[in-house]
N, C-alpha and C positions, 0 to 999 in steps of 0.2 A: 300764423294767426295768433298764437299764444304770445309770441314775442311782441307783435305789434300792439296787442291789447295791453300788455304790461307797460310798454313804452308810452302808450297814449295815456294811461292812468297815472304814470309818473309825471307826465308833462302837464296834464289838465287836472288831475285829481281822481280819487277813488270813485267808482260808480256805485250806485245802490245795488245793482245786480252783482252778485258774487260770481266771480269767474274762477272756474276750476281748470287748472293746467292738466291736460290729459296726454301730454307728450310721452310720459313713461309708458302709459298703456298702449299707445300706438307703436312705440318702439318694440314692445314685446310682440306685437302682431307682425311687424316687419321682420324681426328675427325668426319668428315661426315660419314665415313665408320662405326665408332663406334656407331653413332646414328642410322644408318640404321640397324645394327645388333640387336638393341634392340627390333625390331619388328619381325614379322614372316618372316622366311627365303624366302618363296615362293614369298611374296610380295616385298622383298628387292632385289631380284636377278637383276632386271633391273637397280635399283639405284646403286647397287654394281658394275655392269659392267660399268656403266657410270663413276663412280669414278675411277675404274681401268684404263680406257682409259685416264682420266685426269692425273692420276699419271704417266702413261706411257709417255704421252706427255711432262710433266715437266721433267721427267728423261732424255728423249732424248735430250732436250735442254741443260741440265747440262752436259751430256756426250759429246755433240758436242763441247761445250766451253772448257771442261777439256781436251779433246783430242788435241785441237789446242794449248793450253797452254803447254801440255806435249811435243808436238813436238817442240815448240819454245824454251823450256828450255833444250832440249837434249844437244845441243852444249855447252851451258853455264855450265851445270853440268859437262860435260867431261873436260872442261878447268879449273875447280876449283881445288885448291890445299889446303893442310893442313887439319885441323879438320873439317872446314866448308865443304870441298869436300865430306867427308864420310857422313856427315849429309844430304847434298844435294842429293847425289846419293841414299841414303836410302829412302828419301821422294819421289824422282822421281820413284823409283822402287815400292814403296807402292802404289802410285797413278796409275801406269801402271797395277799392279795386280788387284787393285780394279776396274778399268775400264773394265778389261777383265771379271771379275766376274759379274759386273753390266750388261754388254752386254749379258751374258748368262741368267741372270734373266729377262731381257727385252724379250729375245726370248721365255723364259718359259711363260711369261705373255701373249704374243701373242698366244701361243699354248693353254693356258688355256681359253682365250677369245673365241677361235674357238671351244671349247668344249672338248679338249683333257684332260682327267682326269688322265692318267698314263704317267708320264714324267720320264724316267730313269735317274739316276744320277743327279737329280735336285738339285740346290743350295737352301738351306733353311736358310743359315746364311752367311753373308759376312765375319764375324769374325772367323767362323769355317767352311770353305767350304767342309771339309770332313764329316761333320755331315749328317747322313741319318736317317730320322724318321722311327721308328718302332711302328706300332699301335698294342698294346697288347690286346685291347678289354676289358680292366678292367675299372671298374667304377671310381676307385680312381687314376689310371694311364692311361690316354688316349693315350699319346705318349711318347716314350723314344727315346734316340739318342745313338746308339752304343750298344755293348754287351761286357761284361767282363766275363772271365773264371777264376775260382779260383781252385787251387789244395791244399787239406789239408792232413796232416798226421793224424794218430790216436789220437795224442795229441792236435789236433786243431791248429797246426802250419802251416801257409800257405807257401808252398815251391815254388809256381809258380803262376803267374797271367799274363793275356794278355788282352788287350783292342782292340776290333775289331770295326772299324768305321761303317761297314755295319751290315747286319743281316745274317751272314753265318749259314748254318745248323749245329746244335749241333753235329751231328754224324761225321762231318768232323774235329772237333776240339779235339777229344779225343787223337789221336795218337801224335800230336805235344805237347800237354799238358803232356802226359805220358812221352815222351822222355825228356822234360825239368825237370820233377820231378826226373827221373833217374839221370840226370846230376848233380842235386843239392844234392840228398840224397846218391847216389852211390850204391844203391842196389834195386833189384826188390821187390816191396811190395808183401806180402802174399795174400792180398785181395784188390779188387777194387770195389767201389760202385759209381754209378752215377744215375741220374734221367733217365726217359725213353727217353728223347730227344737224348741221346748219344748212344742209342741202335742200333746196326746193326750187321749182321752176320760177316761182315768184321772186326769190332772192337772186337767182341768176339774172333774171330780166331787170331787176332793180339795179344791180351792179353794172350791167351793160348800159343801162340808161344813164348812169352816173359817170360813164366814160372810163370805166376800168378796162384795161386792155386784155389782161390775162386773169381768168377766173378759175381757180382750182378748188371746186367743190365736188368731192367724190360722191357718186350716186349711191343710194341705199337700195338694197334688194336687186331685182332683175335689171340688167343693163342690155339695151338693144345693141346690135352689131355696130351701128354708127357711134353710139355712146362709148362702147369699149375702145373703138379706134381713137376717139377724142381723148380719152383718159390715158391712152398709151403714148401720147406725145411726150417728148423729152421735157419740155418746159413744165407740163402738168405734173410729172413725176418729181421734178426738181423742187417745185413749190410744195409738194406734199412732204418731201424730205425736210425741207426747211420748217414746215409746220410741225413736224415731229419734234423739232428742237425745242418747241415751246414746252413740251413735257419736261425737259431738263430745267427750264426756267421755273416751272411750277414746283418741281422737286426741290430746287434750290430755295425758293421762297418758303416752302413748307418747312424745310429743315433749319434754315438760317434766320428767316424773318417772321416766323410764326404765322404764316398765312392760313393754316388749316384750322386753328382754334382761336376763338376770340376771347380776350380777357375782359371784355366789356359786355354789359347786358343789353339785350334787345337788338332789333334789326339795325337801328342807327348806330349802336355801339359796335356791331360787327363791321359796318361800313367804315367807321372811324379807325378801328383797329387794323383792318386790312389796308386802309389808305396810308396810314403811317408806315406799315411794313413795305408797301410799294414805293413810297417816297425814299425809304432807306435803300431799297434795292436799286432804284433809278439813280440815286446819287453815287452809289458804288459803281454801277455800270458806266456812268458818265466819266468817272475818274479813270476807269480802265481804258475807255475809248480815247480820252485826252492823252493818257500816258503812251498808248500805242501809236498815236498820231505824231507825238513829239519826236 
C-alpha cells in the first residue's frame, strides 16, 4: 500500500492528506514474530496475539490514510489526459483493489484473534488473491496452492491441461478433461486409466456411454468380490501400470520445465506459465518420437 500511494502521488501529484510510511514499524513486528516462533508454540501464543494486534493497528492507520488519498485523487485522475492519464488511472485502480483486499485480510485477522480457525475463501496472498492453500499432509510438501489436471496419450503427449485455483474433487474433473481430449484428438480412446481419485459410478457410466472399451478406474474403499475380480484382470493392471508412468512425466515436468511453481501472478498467470512448460515438454517428446521412428 505504501509503495502504491507513493507511486500514485509521484504520477498525479501530492495529496493534501499527509501519508506516513509505517513499513519500518511493521517490519519490527514481523521480526518479533519470527523471534517468538523460535520457542515453543504454547508459550508464544500470547506474544503472537499481541504482535498480531499491533500489526492490525498499524495496518488500520495505513488503510485510513490511503483511503483518504484515494478519494482526493479520484477527480484529478479523471481529469488527466494523454499517456499520463492511463498510468494514473492504472495506479489508482491498483491501490483501490489492494485496499479492498487488505480490508478483507484485516477482517480475517479479527476472526482469527477471536479463535475462528476455519475461514472460507480467505486471502492468503495480496499478489495472487485466487490462491487457496491445500494441505497435503506430506512431510516434504506441507501446503500447495491450486490443482492441475493433465491428460496424456499413449505416446506421452499431453493433449489437455487445466489449472484449478481451489481444490475441487478429482471425480468432478474427469468429464471436462475427457471432452477436451476428444476435441483435440478427434476420436474416442480405446482405453482410459486414472488414479482412484477420479473413480465414481457416474464417471464409469459416462466413459462407457462414450464408447471407451477398457476403463481402468480403481475403486476407493470397500470392494465387493465381483469388483475385486474385475480389477484383477490383466488389462486392468497393465493400464494402471501405464498410468503410474504419468508420475514420471510429472516429475520430469517439475524438475525440467518448472511445472510446480509459477513465475507469473494470478490464476491466469499460472495457466500461461504451465502452458508454456507443457509446450516445451511436448516439443521435446515429439522430437524423441520422430528420432526413434526414423
